[in-house]
FILUM-384702 format. One record per residue (C-alpha): x, y, z; residue number from 1; residue in three letters. Coordinates in pm, 1 decimal, always signed. Last residue first. Example, Ala and Ser with C-alpha at 12.3 -4.5 7.8 and 13.67 -1.06 7.14 Angstrom:
<dokol><px>+1367.0</px><py>-106.0</py><pz>+714.0</pz><rodren>2</rodren><pase>SER</pase></dokol>
<dokol><px>+1230.0</px><py>-450.0</py><pz>+780.0</pz><rodren>1</rodren><pase>ALA</pase></dokol>
This chain:
<dokol><px>+8388.6</px><py>-6394.1</py><pz>-2489.0</pz><rodren>152</rodren><pase>ARG</pase></dokol>
<dokol><px>+8610.3</px><py>-6153.2</py><pz>-2294.2</pz><rodren>151</rodren><pase>ALA</pase></dokol>
<dokol><px>+8311.0</px><py>-5997.0</py><pz>-2116.4</pz><rodren>150</rodren><pase>ILE</pase></dokol>
<dokol><px>+8202.9</px><py>-6335.3</py><pz>-1981.4</pz><rodren>149</rodren><pase>ALA</pase></dokol>
<dokol><px>+8553.3</px><py>-6397.7</py><pz>-1846.6</pz><rodren>148</rodren><pase>GLN</pase></dokol>
<dokol><px>+8556.3</px><py>-6049.4</py><pz>-1690.0</pz><rodren>147</rodren><pase>ARG</pase></dokol>
<dokol><px>+8239.8</px><py>-6131.4</py><pz>-1502.8</pz><rodren>146</rodren><pase>THR</pase></dokol>
<dokol><px>+7889.2</px><py>-6014.2</py><pz>-1582.2</pz><rodren>145</rodren><pase>VAL</pase></dokol>
<dokol><px>+7670.4</px><py>-6068.7</py><pz>-1279.1</pz><rodren>144</rodren><pase>ALA</pase></dokol>
<dokol><px>+7292.4</px><py>-6032.9</py><pz>-1265.2</pz><rodren>143</rodren><pase>GLU</pase></dokol>
<dokol><px>+7192.1</px><py>-5934.4</py><pz>-917.4</pz><rodren>142</rodren><pase>THR</pase></dokol>
<dokol><px>+6918.3</px><py>-5991.0</py><pz>-664.0</pz><rodren>141</rodren><pase>ALA</pase></dokol>
<dokol><px>+7030.0</px><py>-5861.0</py><pz>-329.6</pz><rodren>140</rodren><pase>THR</pase></dokol>
<dokol><px>+7117.4</px><py>-6022.0</py><pz>+4.3</pz><rodren>139</rodren><pase>GLY</pase></dokol>
<dokol><px>+7422.5</px><py>-6222.2</py><pz>-100.5</pz><rodren>138</rodren><pase>GLU</pase></dokol>
<dokol><px>+7245.2</px><py>-6560.2</py><pz>-97.6</pz><rodren>137</rodren><pase>ASN</pase></dokol>
<dokol><px>+6955.0</px><py>-6415.7</py><pz>-299.6</pz><rodren>136</rodren><pase>ASN</pase></dokol>
<dokol><px>+6715.7</px><py>-6137.4</py><pz>-222.0</pz><rodren>135</rodren><pase>THR</pase></dokol>
<dokol><px>+6468.3</px><py>-5910.2</py><pz>-395.1</pz><rodren>134</rodren><pase>ALA</pase></dokol>
<dokol><px>+6385.1</px><py>-5585.1</py><pz>-215.7</pz><rodren>133</rodren><pase>GLY</pase></dokol>
<dokol><px>+6471.8</px><py>-5356.0</py><pz>-503.6</pz><rodren>132</rodren><pase>PRO</pase></dokol>
<dokol><px>+6498.0</px><py>-5513.6</py><pz>-847.8</pz><rodren>131</rodren><pase>ARG</pase></dokol>
<dokol><px>+6774.8</px><py>-5635.9</py><pz>-1078.3</pz><rodren>130</rodren><pase>LEU</pase></dokol>
<dokol><px>+7095.8</px><py>-5499.6</py><pz>-930.2</pz><rodren>129</rodren><pase>VAL</pase></dokol>
<dokol><px>+7343.0</px><py>-5527.7</py><pz>-1217.6</pz><rodren>128</rodren><pase>PHE</pase></dokol>
<dokol><px>+7688.5</px><py>-5663.0</py><pz>-1138.3</pz><rodren>127</rodren><pase>ARG</pase></dokol>
<dokol><px>+8015.9</px><py>-5599.9</py><pz>-1324.2</pz><rodren>126</rodren><pase>VAL</pase></dokol>
<dokol><px>+8307.7</px><py>-5818.1</py><pz>-1217.3</pz><rodren>125</rodren><pase>GLU</pase></dokol>
<dokol><px>+8688.2</px><py>-5827.9</py><pz>-1226.0</pz><rodren>124</rodren><pase>LYS</pase></dokol>
<dokol><px>+8720.7</px><py>-5512.0</py><pz>-1425.2</pz><rodren>123</rodren><pase>THR</pase></dokol>
<dokol><px>+9032.9</px><py>-5362.2</py><pz>-1583.5</pz><rodren>122</rodren><pase>ALA</pase></dokol>
<dokol><px>+8972.9</px><py>-5503.9</py><pz>-1934.2</pz><rodren>121</rodren><pase>ALA</pase></dokol>
<dokol><px>+8618.3</px><py>-5363.5</py><pz>-1929.3</pz><rodren>120</rodren><pase>HIS</pase></dokol>
<dokol><px>+8739.1</px><py>-5002.0</py><pz>-1907.0</pz><rodren>119</rodren><pase>VAL</pase></dokol>
<dokol><px>+8499.9</px><py>-4793.1</py><pz>-1695.1</pz><rodren>118</rodren><pase>VAL</pase></dokol>
<dokol><px>+8432.4</px><py>-4439.0</py><pz>-1818.9</pz><rodren>117</rodren><pase>TYR</pase></dokol>
<dokol><px>+8326.6</px><py>-4253.7</py><pz>-1506.4</pz><rodren>116</rodren><pase>ILE</pase></dokol>
<dokol><px>+8073.2</px><py>-3975.9</py><pz>-1468.7</pz><rodren>115</rodren><pase>ARG</pase></dokol>
<dokol><px>+8042.3</px><py>-3655.0</py><pz>-1268.1</pz><rodren>114</rodren><pase>GLN</pase></dokol>
<dokol><px>+8300.2</px><py>-3771.1</py><pz>-1016.2</pz><rodren>113</rodren><pase>ASN</pase></dokol>
<dokol><px>+8345.4</px><py>-3531.7</py><pz>-722.3</pz><rodren>112</rodren><pase>ASN</pase></dokol>
<dokol><px>+8064.7</px><py>-3729.0</py><pz>-560.0</pz><rodren>111</rodren><pase>SER</pase></dokol>
<dokol><px>+7788.8</px><py>-3539.2</py><pz>-381.4</pz><rodren>110</rodren><pase>ASN</pase></dokol>
<dokol><px>+7504.6</px><py>-3707.7</py><pz>-576.5</pz><rodren>109</rodren><pase>PRO</pase></dokol>
<dokol><px>+7646.0</px><py>-4050.0</py><pz>-478.7</pz><rodren>108</rodren><pase>ASP</pase></dokol>
<dokol><px>+7511.7</px><py>-4320.3</py><pz>-714.5</pz><rodren>107</rodren><pase>VAL</pase></dokol>
<dokol><px>+7790.6</px><py>-4233.9</py><pz>-956.1</pz><rodren>106</rodren><pase>PRO</pase></dokol>
<dokol><px>+7715.3</px><py>-4230.2</py><pz>-1331.2</pz><rodren>105</rodren><pase>PHE</pase></dokol>
<dokol><px>+7893.5</px><py>-4516.7</py><pz>-1508.6</pz><rodren>104</rodren><pase>LEU</pase></dokol>
<dokol><px>+7994.5</px><py>-4493.1</py><pz>-1873.3</pz><rodren>103</rodren><pase>PHE</pase></dokol>
<dokol><px>+8098.9</px><py>-4804.7</py><pz>-2062.2</pz><rodren>102</rodren><pase>PHE</pase></dokol>
<dokol><px>+8406.7</px><py>-4991.1</py><pz>-2180.9</pz><rodren>101</rodren><pase>GLY</pase></dokol>
<dokol><px>+8598.3</px><py>-5152.9</py><pz>-2466.8</pz><rodren>100</rodren><pase>PRO</pase></dokol>
<dokol><px>+8274.6</px><py>-5247.1</py><pz>-2645.4</pz><rodren>99</rodren><pase>ARG</pase></dokol>
<dokol><px>+8144.4</px><py>-5604.1</py><pz>-2685.1</pz><rodren>98</rodren><pase>ASN</pase></dokol>
<dokol><px>+8024.9</px><py>-5620.8</py><pz>-2322.1</pz><rodren>97</rodren><pase>LYS</pase></dokol>
<dokol><px>+7773.6</px><py>-5347.3</py><pz>-2398.6</pz><rodren>96</rodren><pase>ASP</pase></dokol>
<dokol><px>+7649.6</px><py>-5131.4</py><pz>-2113.3</pz><rodren>95</rodren><pase>PHE</pase></dokol>
<dokol><px>+7484.2</px><py>-4813.0</py><pz>-2233.4</pz><rodren>94</rodren><pase>GLY</pase></dokol>
<dokol><px>+7262.9</px><py>-4655.6</py><pz>-1969.9</pz><rodren>93</rodren><pase>GLN</pase></dokol>
<dokol><px>+7473.2</px><py>-4712.8</py><pz>-1663.2</pz><rodren>92</rodren><pase>THR</pase></dokol>
<dokol><px>+7401.0</px><py>-4624.4</py><pz>-1302.7</pz><rodren>91</rodren><pase>TYR</pase></dokol>
<dokol><px>+7635.6</px><py>-4617.8</py><pz>-1008.5</pz><rodren>90</rodren><pase>GLY</pase></dokol>
<dokol><px>+7836.4</px><py>-4801.5</py><pz>-746.8</pz><rodren>89</rodren><pase>TRP</pase></dokol>
<dokol><px>+8214.7</px><py>-4835.7</py><pz>-767.5</pz><rodren>88</rodren><pase>LEU</pase></dokol>
<dokol><px>+8424.9</px><py>-5108.4</py><pz>-602.7</pz><rodren>87</rodren><pase>GLU</pase></dokol>
<dokol><px>+8802.0</px><py>-5121.5</py><pz>-573.5</pz><rodren>86</rodren><pase>GLU</pase></dokol>
<dokol><px>+8911.5</px><py>-5486.0</py><pz>-571.9</pz><rodren>85</rodren><pase>ASP</pase></dokol>
<dokol><px>+9244.3</px><py>-5419.3</py><pz>-753.5</pz><rodren>84</rodren><pase>ASP</pase></dokol>
<dokol><px>+9110.8</px><py>-5600.9</py><pz>-1062.1</pz><rodren>83</rodren><pase>GLU</pase></dokol>
<dokol><px>+8802.4</px><py>-5374.7</py><pz>-1051.8</pz><rodren>82</rodren><pase>PHE</pase></dokol>
<dokol><px>+8459.6</px><py>-5441.2</py><pz>-902.4</pz><rodren>81</rodren><pase>ARG</pase></dokol>
<dokol><px>+8172.1</px><py>-5253.9</py><pz>-1067.5</pz><rodren>80</rodren><pase>VAL</pase></dokol>
<dokol><px>+7824.1</px><py>-5231.1</py><pz>-913.1</pz><rodren>79</rodren><pase>VAL</pase></dokol>
<dokol><px>+7544.4</px><py>-5125.0</py><pz>-1146.8</pz><rodren>78</rodren><pase>THR</pase></dokol>
<dokol><px>+7186.3</px><py>-5005.0</py><pz>-1111.0</pz><rodren>77</rodren><pase>LYS</pase></dokol>
<dokol><px>+7069.3</px><py>-4984.6</py><pz>-1470.6</pz><rodren>76</rodren><pase>ARG</pase></dokol>
<dokol><px>+6970.3</px><py>-4638.8</py><pz>-1588.9</pz><rodren>75</rodren><pase>GLY</pase></dokol>
<dokol><px>+6854.3</px><py>-4313.9</py><pz>-1427.7</pz><rodren>74</rodren><pase>TYR</pase></dokol>
<dokol><px>+6937.1</px><py>-4231.0</py><pz>-1067.8</pz><rodren>73</rodren><pase>GLY</pase></dokol>
<dokol><px>+6677.8</px><py>-4217.5</py><pz>-791.4</pz><rodren>72</rodren><pase>LEU</pase></dokol>
<dokol><px>+6897.9</px><py>-4242.4</py><pz>-484.6</pz><rodren>71</rodren><pase>ASN</pase></dokol>
<dokol><px>+6798.7</px><py>-4355.7</py><pz>-136.8</pz><rodren>70</rodren><pase>HIS</pase></dokol>
<dokol><px>+6790.6</px><py>-4732.6</py><pz>-192.6</pz><rodren>69</rodren><pase>GLU</pase></dokol>
<dokol><px>+7079.5</px><py>-4744.2</py><pz>-437.7</pz><rodren>68</rodren><pase>PHE</pase></dokol>
<dokol><px>+7342.0</px><py>-4729.8</py><pz>-163.9</pz><rodren>67</rodren><pase>ASP</pase></dokol>
<dokol><px>+7717.7</px><py>-4698.6</py><pz>-189.4</pz><rodren>66</rodren><pase>LYS</pase></dokol>
<dokol><px>+7775.9</px><py>-4336.4</py><pz>-91.9</pz><rodren>65</rodren><pase>LEU</pase></dokol>
<dokol><px>+8135.1</px><py>-4227.3</py><pz>-146.7</pz><rodren>64</rodren><pase>GLU</pase></dokol>
<dokol><px>+8322.9</px><py>-4116.8</py><pz>+165.1</pz><rodren>63</rodren><pase>ARG</pase></dokol>
<dokol><px>+8428.1</px><py>-3752.7</py><pz>+151.4</pz><rodren>62</rodren><pase>HIS</pase></dokol>
<dokol><px>+8740.3</px><py>-3673.2</py><pz>+358.8</pz><rodren>61</rodren><pase>THR</pase></dokol>
<dokol><px>+8961.4</px><py>-3609.3</py><pz>+53.8</pz><rodren>60</rodren><pase>PRO</pase></dokol>
<dokol><px>+8709.8</px><py>-3368.4</py><pz>-104.9</pz><rodren>59</rodren><pase>GLU</pase></dokol>
<dokol><px>+8796.4</px><py>-3334.1</py><pz>-471.4</pz><rodren>58</rodren><pase>GLY</pase></dokol>
<dokol><px>+9129.7</px><py>-3181.9</py><pz>-569.2</pz><rodren>57</rodren><pase>HIS</pase></dokol>
<dokol><px>+9114.2</px><py>-3208.3</py><pz>-948.1</pz><rodren>56</rodren><pase>PHE</pase></dokol>
<dokol><px>+8772.3</px><py>-3045.5</py><pz>-984.3</pz><rodren>55</rodren><pase>ASP</pase></dokol>
<dokol><px>+8424.9</px><py>-3147.3</py><pz>-1102.7</pz><rodren>54</rodren><pase>ARG</pase></dokol>
<dokol><px>+8562.8</px><py>-3478.2</py><pz>-1229.0</pz><rodren>53</rodren><pase>VAL</pase></dokol>
<dokol><px>+8531.4</px><py>-3705.1</py><pz>-1533.0</pz><rodren>52</rodren><pase>PHE</pase></dokol>
<dokol><px>+8704.1</px><py>-4018.7</py><pz>-1403.0</pz><rodren>51</rodren><pase>PHE</pase></dokol>
<dokol><px>+8862.5</px><py>-4225.6</py><pz>-1679.7</pz><rodren>50</rodren><pase>LEU</pase></dokol>
<dokol><px>+8898.8</px><py>-4588.1</py><pz>-1574.0</pz><rodren>49</rodren><pase>ALA</pase></dokol>
<dokol><px>+9145.0</px><py>-4874.6</py><pz>-1527.6</pz><rodren>48</rodren><pase>LYS</pase></dokol>
<dokol><px>+9358.6</px><py>-4766.5</py><pz>-1816.8</pz><rodren>47</rodren><pase>CYS</pase></dokol>
<dokol><px>+9627.9</px><py>-4947.3</py><pz>-2017.1</pz><rodren>46</rodren><pase>GLU</pase></dokol>
<dokol><px>+9347.4</px><py>-5101.7</py><pz>-2228.7</pz><rodren>45</rodren><pase>ASN</pase></dokol>
<dokol><px>+9262.4</px><py>-4750.3</py><pz>-2351.8</pz><rodren>44</rodren><pase>LEU</pase></dokol>
<dokol><px>+9595.7</px><py>-4709.2</py><pz>-2525.0</pz><rodren>43</rodren><pase>ARG</pase></dokol>
<dokol><px>+9783.9</px><py>-4390.3</py><pz>-2451.5</pz><rodren>42</rodren><pase>PHE</pase></dokol>
<dokol><px>+9841.0</px><py>-4045.6</py><pz>-2594.9</pz><rodren>41</rodren><pase>VAL</pase></dokol>
<dokol><px>+9972.6</px><py>-3778.3</py><pz>-2359.4</pz><rodren>40</rodren><pase>HIS</pase></dokol>
<dokol><px>+9940.3</px><py>-3410.2</py><pz>-2449.2</pz><rodren>39</rodren><pase>VAL</pase></dokol>
<dokol><px>+10174.7</px><py>-3177.8</py><pz>-2260.0</pz><rodren>38</rodren><pase>MET</pase></dokol>
<dokol><px>+9990.6</px><py>-2893.5</py><pz>-2085.7</pz><rodren>37</rodren><pase>GLY</pase></dokol>
<dokol><px>+10245.2</px><py>-2915.4</py><pz>-1804.1</pz><rodren>36</rodren><pase>THR</pase></dokol>
<dokol><px>+10042.2</px><py>-2928.6</py><pz>-1483.7</pz><rodren>35</rodren><pase>ARG</pase></dokol>
<dokol><px>+9694.5</px><py>-3030.6</py><pz>-1608.2</pz><rodren>34</rodren><pase>ALA</pase></dokol>
<dokol><px>+9842.3</px><py>-3287.5</py><pz>-1850.9</pz><rodren>33</rodren><pase>ASP</pase></dokol>
<dokol><px>+9655.8</px><py>-3278.6</py><pz>-2183.8</pz><rodren>32</rodren><pase>ALA</pase></dokol>
<dokol><px>+9480.8</px><py>-3613.5</py><pz>-2240.4</pz><rodren>31</rodren><pase>VAL</pase></dokol>
<dokol><px>+9452.8</px><py>-3813.4</py><pz>-2564.2</pz><rodren>30</rodren><pase>ASN</pase></dokol>
<dokol><px>+9283.6</px><py>-4155.9</py><pz>-2551.6</pz><rodren>29</rodren><pase>VAL</pase></dokol>
<dokol><px>+9341.2</px><py>-4455.1</py><pz>-2778.5</pz><rodren>28</rodren><pase>THR</pase></dokol>
<dokol><px>+9155.0</px><py>-4772.0</py><pz>-2877.2</pz><rodren>27</rodren><pase>ASP</pase></dokol>
<dokol><px>+8841.0</px><py>-4596.6</py><pz>-3000.3</pz><rodren>26</rodren><pase>ASN</pase></dokol>
<dokol><px>+8502.2</px><py>-4754.7</py><pz>-2923.6</pz><rodren>25</rodren><pase>GLY</pase></dokol>
<dokol><px>+8372.4</px><py>-4469.0</py><pz>-2715.6</pz><rodren>24</rodren><pase>GLN</pase></dokol>
<dokol><px>+8535.6</px><py>-4153.6</py><pz>-2839.2</pz><rodren>23</rodren><pase>ARG</pase></dokol>
<dokol><px>+8812.0</px><py>-3959.0</py><pz>-2670.1</pz><rodren>22</rodren><pase>PHE</pase></dokol>
<dokol><px>+9028.2</px><py>-3670.7</py><pz>-2782.7</pz><rodren>21</rodren><pase>ASN</pase></dokol>
<dokol><px>+9169.2</px><py>-3377.1</py><pz>-2588.9</pz><rodren>20</rodren><pase>VAL</pase></dokol>
<dokol><px>+9042.1</px><py>-3460.7</py><pz>-2241.1</pz><rodren>19</rodren><pase>LEU</pase></dokol>
<dokol><px>+9177.5</px><py>-3230.4</py><pz>-1978.5</pz><rodren>18</rodren><pase>THR</pase></dokol>
<dokol><px>+9428.8</px><py>-3328.6</py><pz>-1716.3</pz><rodren>17</rodren><pase>GLY</pase></dokol>
<dokol><px>+9513.5</px><py>-3536.2</py><pz>-1414.1</pz><rodren>16</rodren><pase>LYS</pase></dokol>
<dokol><px>+9717.4</px><py>-3851.6</py><pz>-1472.7</pz><rodren>15</rodren><pase>LEU</pase></dokol>
<dokol><px>+9750.1</px><py>-4138.1</py><pz>-1222.6</pz><rodren>14</rodren><pase>LEU</pase></dokol>
<dokol><px>+9970.7</px><py>-4446.4</py><pz>-1225.4</pz><rodren>13</rodren><pase>ARG</pase></dokol>
<dokol><px>+9856.2</px><py>-4761.3</py><pz>-1044.4</pz><rodren>12</rodren><pase>GLY</pase></dokol>
<dokol><px>+9949.9</px><py>-5022.2</py><pz>-1308.4</pz><rodren>11</rodren><pase>ASP</pase></dokol>
<dokol><px>+9589.7</px><py>-5037.4</py><pz>-1434.7</pz><rodren>10</rodren><pase>ARG</pase></dokol>
<dokol><px>+9595.5</px><py>-4665.4</py><pz>-1502.6</pz><rodren>9</rodren><pase>PHE</pase></dokol>
<dokol><px>+9371.0</px><py>-4412.1</py><pz>-1333.4</pz><rodren>8</rodren><pase>ARG</pase></dokol>
<dokol><px>+9297.6</px><py>-4117.9</py><pz>-1559.5</pz><rodren>7</rodren><pase>VAL</pase></dokol>
<dokol><px>+9162.0</px><py>-3814.2</py><pz>-1378.3</pz><rodren>6</rodren><pase>VAL</pase></dokol>
<dokol><px>+8959.5</px><py>-3607.0</py><pz>-1617.6</pz><rodren>5</rodren><pase>VAL</pase></dokol>
<dokol><px>+8853.1</px><py>-3245.6</py><pz>-1654.8</pz><rodren>4</rodren><pase>LYS</pase></dokol>
<dokol><px>+8638.7</px><py>-3210.5</py><pz>-1966.0</pz><rodren>3</rodren><pase>ASN</pase></dokol>
<dokol><px>+8698.5</px><py>-2877.4</py><pz>-2137.1</pz><rodren>2</rodren><pase>MET</pase></dokol>
<dokol><px>+8391.7</px><py>-2683.6</py><pz>-2244.5</pz><rodren>1</rodren><pase>MET</pase></dokol>
């Protein structure tokens, strides 16, 4: 089975294609362009994230759900904020700040994204929601892992 991916680069570029070679921990990714079939090889730290998608068109009018309260996903409830301030909500089962990135499973069951490989270098902050109903100054109990903490 071919994995359809949309690669979003840190500089704003976008590549739609199928994954040829990718392993967590590797520095490079190989993606075959969906239009041309040409295989592109690039360094993982050039990427913001790899979006494993159902289809390349998605639903342009769909607004992603950002609410853990009504979803029973598996893993740590996670909110990712990227350098460009885009925010993704989902669940992760294998966060390790010593790896180049981690998989995030969207909180929205109707998302076109099946899973997302988030590249640490492109994040501003990764927050874990600790328990439902708990509050702090922001309204939810969280454990934050900032980019500076990841770099250490």
